N, C-alpha and C positions, 0 to 999 in steps of 0.2 A: 326559679321555683314558680313563680306564679303563674302556672300555665295552666288554663282552666280548659275542658272538652269541648267548649261553645269555639276554641281558637281553631279546632280541626274537623268539625261535624259541616263536610259541606254539600254532602246528597241526601236526596230524597229518604225516605224512609219508603221500604219496599216491604209489604206483608203480604198476609195469604190468608183464606181461614181454614182452619182446622179439619172443614169436612172436605178441602181439596188431598190429593193425594201426593205421594211421593214424587210421581214424575210430575205434576203439576209444578212444585216447587223447584222443580230442577230445571224445568222449561222457563219459567219464570225467572232464576240466575242467569240462564242463558242471555234472555232476551234482555234483561235490565243493567248485564254486565257486574254481578254483585257476587259477593261470595256467601252471602246468606240472605235466611228470608226471615220474616218475624214472622211467629205464626199470631193473629189475633182473633179475638172473641169478645165480640160487645164493645169494640176498640180498648181493649184492654190485652194485653202480652202475655201469653201463656206459654208461651217456648219459642224457640228458634232451631233452623236445620241453618245448616253448613254444608259446606263443600267436602268438610271432613268427613259429617255425618252420612253423606251420597256417597264415598269410600266405601265406610264399614257398611251401608244398605248394599253395597254391590258385592264387595266379599262376602257376607254373609246368606245372600242368597236371596232377599228379601221380595216380596212383590212390590211391583211398583206402583202398582195401584192402591196400596195401602193408606188408608186416610192417614191425615199427620195426626188426629186425635190417637190414633192406635200407635203410631210409631213413639207419640211424647209417651204412651203409656208403657210401651216396652224398652223407653232408652234406658240403658246400665247405670245404675246407682252413679258409678263413679262420674261420669256424665252428667251436669246439674242441669236441669231446663233454663232456667231462666236467671240469669246474672245482671244486673241493671245496674246504673252510673248517674248523679244529676248530671246536668250538662255545666254548671256551673262548678264540678268536682273537679280537684286538681288531677293533671294527666297522672303522675307520679303514682297517687293513692289507686287508680285505676288499673295502672300498667301492674302495682303489686298484687291487686285481687285477682285480675286474671292470671297473673305466673300461680297463684294460689289454686285457685282451682284448675289450671292447667289449658283455658280457655280462649280461643284466639278471638272472639268476638264478645260485645257486649251491648248491650241495648240501652240507649242515652235517654234519657226521661226528661223534661221539662214542666213543673209543676203537676208532676203525676203523668203527664201524655208522651207518649213514647213517640221521640222527632228524629231518631236514627241509629244506628249502628257503628260503636266503634272498634277496628279491627287492632290488632296487635300490630299491624303494618301503619294503622293512621300514628296510632302514638311514637311508633319510632322516625316516623317522619314528623312528628310535631318536637319530640324532644330531640330530636338529632341538630346539633349545633347549626347556628344558620349558618355556616360557609356550605354547610353541606348539601343545601337544597339549592344554590347557586353551580356545585360543580354537575349537579344530576338534571339542571337545565340546561347546562352547557355541553355535557354529551347527546343532547338530543335534540342540538342546533343542528340544521341546515342549511343557513345562510349567514351571512357576516350581520344584515342586519339585526336577524336574531341575537346573535351573540352581540352585536354591539346594545340592544336595548335590556341584554341581559345583564351586559356587565354596566351600565348604566342604573340600573336599581341595584347593585351590590355597592355599588359608589356612595349609593344615599343610605344603604342600610349600613355600611361602616360606620359614619359618623355616630347612628343611633347606639348600635352596639358598644362602640369602643366609650360612651359616655357612661354606660351601665359597666364595662368589663373594668374602665380602671377608677372606680370610686375611692379603690382604696388607696391609702397614702404610697407604700411601696409596693410593687407589686411584678413576676417575673411576666413580660411581654411574649419570651417565646412562643406559647400556643396562639398568642391571636396573630401575631405573624408569620407564622406556618400557615395560619388558618388562610390568610388573605395570601400567602403564595402558592397554595393549592390551587385555590380559584383562578391564578394567575394561570398556573402553568399547564390546568386543563383548558383554557383558554387556547393560549399557544400551541396546544396540541390539537387543538378540534380545528383550527384554522388550517393547518400544516396539515390535516387530513382533506381539508375541502381544497383548498391549494395543491395537493400533489405535491410535497416538498420530499424529495429523496429523502430516503433514512443510510444511506450505505457510502460512503468516500466523501462524511459531508458531518457536518458536526454544527449547529444552531447554539449559540451561547446569551445565557442570561449574567449579568455583571453588575458592582457598583450594588446596591441595596436590594435589587430583584436578586442578585446571584447573591447576597447574604443573607437573604429572606428577611430585610428588614425595612420593605417597601409599606408604605401605609395608604395613603390617596393615589395612589397607582401613578404617579406623578415620574417625571425625569427619567425615561426607558434606556438603559444600558445595554447595548448587545452586542456581538461580534460573530463571525462564523470564519472555520476553518473547511478548506476542500482539500483532499489530495488531486495530483497534477491529472492533468486530461478529464477533469470535472466538465463537461459540458452546460453551457450557459448559467453558471452560478451567480454571476454578479444581477443576471435579469431574473431572475426566480428570489434571489435575495430582496430585490428592490420591489418585487411584488410582493412578497410577505411584509418588509416593511411597510408597504401603505396601506398593508392590509392592519396593522396594527395599530397604524395613525388612526384609521376609518373607524376604528373599534371602540375609541377612547383611552388607547396607553401613549398618551403624549410623547414622544422623541427626548433624546436629550438635549438641552440648549448648547452646549458644545460640542453637540454632533457626534459625539461616542456613540454610536449604533454601526449596527452593519452595513449601511450605507458607505460608510467610512472604511469601516474596520472588516475587511474580509479579506482574508489570508490563505495563501497555498501553503500547505503545512509543512516543507523544507525552509518557506523561504520565512517562516514564522521561527522555526527551530534555531536561523540564522539572526533575524534578528532580535531575541530573546541575547543572544551573545553582545550586541552591539548595546541596546540598551542596560544591559547587565553593567556593562563597563565605565557606564556614565550614570547613575539612578539619580541623580540630581535633575537631570536633562529631563530622564523619562521616567520619572516614578510614577507621573499616571498611566501611562501604557503600563507597566509593571505590576501597578497595582490593578487594574482591569483584570490581567489575565490572573492575580491573586485570590481576586473576588469571584473568578467565574465559577460556574456549573452549566452543565449540559445542559440540553432541556429536547434537541429534537435530533437524532441522528448516531452517530456512533460516538459517542464518549471515551471510549479509549483512545481517541485523539485529543482532544482536551486534557484527558489526563498524562500522557506523555509528553505534553505542552506541559504540564503544571509541575512534572517533575525535572524537566530541563530547566525551568524556571527555579526552583528550590537549590537546587545545584550549584546554578549559577550564582544565586544570593547569599549562600552559605555563611554564616558569621560575616556577612557585608556590612560592615559599622556604617559607612557612608547612607547606606538604605535606610536603617536603624536611625541618624543622627537626621537625615531628611523629614521622615516621623513626627519627628517633635518640633517642625514648622510652626505650625499650629498650637498657641497658648491659650489655656483658658484664660478668663477676664479678672483682671487684676484692679484691685480697690482698697484706699486706706479704709475705707469703712465696711469692708468684708462683700458689699457688691454691688456691683457699677448701676446705675439707673435703668441702663439696659443694654444688652448686646445681640450678637448675631448668635442664633442658635447652631447653625452648623460650624462658623469656622472656629467658635468658642467653648463649645460644648460636647458635639457629637465627635467631630476632626482629629480634636486633641485626645481624646479617648480612644475610638476605635483605628487610627490611623496605626500610632505606636503597638498598638494588640495586636493589629495586621503584620507588621513589621517585624515584630519579636516572632512570632509567629513563622514568617515564611523563612525568617532568616535561620531557623532552626528546625528545618524540615517538617513544617506541622502545615497538613495540606487543608486543613477544616476551614470552609469559607463563612461559616457565621460569627459572629463577636462571642456569642454564648461558650459555643463550643472551642474557640480559639482558646476563651481565659482558662475553661476547667483542661484542656491540653498542656496550655502551661503551667497548670497546678502539677499534671501528672508527671511533667518531664521535670521538674522540680527548678523551672526556672522563675516561677515565684512560688513565695510561703503559702499556706493556708490564710492568714491573715489579711495578705494582701489580697488572694483570690477572693474572700469573700468580700471585702472593700471596693473592689473591680465588679463583681456581680451586682452590688447594693449601685453603685456610682452609674453603670450600665442601665439598669430599670429605673434609676432616677433621671438620667437625661434622655431616652427614650419616653418617659412619661410626658415630659415637658416636650419633647418633640411631637407628639400627638395632640397636646394641649393647643402650642402655638400652631400646627399644621391645620387643625381645625378650625382656627379663625383666621385663615388664611394669611398669615403673618411670618414673618421671619425671625422676627426681634423678638426679645422676652423683654417685658416691659416689669425689672423689680416691683415696682410701685403696687401694683397690680394683683402682686401674689399674697396670698396670704402668711401669716408668718409659719405655718409648718411649709410650704412650699420655700418659702426663704431658707428657712432652716435644712430642709433636704437638698437644695440647691446649693449651699455652702456647702456641706457633707462631700456631694456630688466631685466640686471644685476642688478641696483640699485632697480628695483622693489623688485626681489625676496630676495636679500638682506633686504630692509625692510621688506618682508611679513615675512621671517624667525625671525627677531626679535619681531615682532609681534605676533607670533605665541607663542614663549617664553616666551615674557611678559601677555602673556593672557591664555595660555593655557598649559603649563608646570608648 
């Protein structure tokens, strides 16, 4: 909420003498590429003329040689001549005053001296969530080098914003992760346009944490692709596209789960799912990649048909559910061990069984939060367990961000505050209860 006008004032003050004409003001706007001009007398602002005023002047048949003095004198009372704001004033306060007076421009003052103009557009941009600024930049990018620079800036900004966002003890991070995913998605789509990636008979897919929209520091890229038979040069343009993602700062999965190694012909993949589903212990990673997938480029219908095949094959499959319980939360006689791996002992024991329970009950949602909600709607979990899982998920994600921000994989419990340790204990208790519930009810 602490956003002041000084953060959005970028342009110099464009002003004109009241002895000048309406035509002079219009020409000045055109020359300076602005939508308003401040009318000044003896270095004091006495009014403003805007592009909206010029539209009214034309519609009402004014003489363009009319002096601005006269223009201000005959301006309808419903249009105020002068609304100002201080450079250190909160942007929300300024926006509310502009809406109150139904104006799109306000003169910005610094120690009684006009220094610029703030527009509704300036305020909208200034008050927009930080990730929208990067999406706007990406959509204007004309080269991989530009995209790389934008993504580099975005990564740095992520750290700054997440420290502000995560100050509360328990908070839903769904919005934050969806914001990150929006930037990822737009970057990928812009690259696809630059490289002329085909949009027919083909689909490029994000999976893993990218597919679930749970990626934080833009690491560990998991992707695959599906194409229809007779698609020419598929492997060639996929490899080129993967190279582009490497170049702009989206590193590939260290285990090789990218489209370089996972590009399938549609009918072949249908047959493979039959084989994989017959041995879920052996092919659990492949099945999970399909389950977490979401289309980003091309024909999403191809992926939808593949996922329909998956949920039908794994419907009520106890082996797939049982395998999802192979990752267990940490055990300790004293409540918490001194340290443990974040992913294998906290994230995986929570996310994997949620995914397995969803897929084996024909729930196609990809995000963990959506899966938990749909499990409740389908009466597969109780309201109490739903609330506990949502809280445990938020706690787990909070620690994921905390650890990744410090470039670590291990949680050192001795470095945590009392509140953080209690939150962690609560999350682990919920995960253990959830595992027992699954074993008792579905395995």
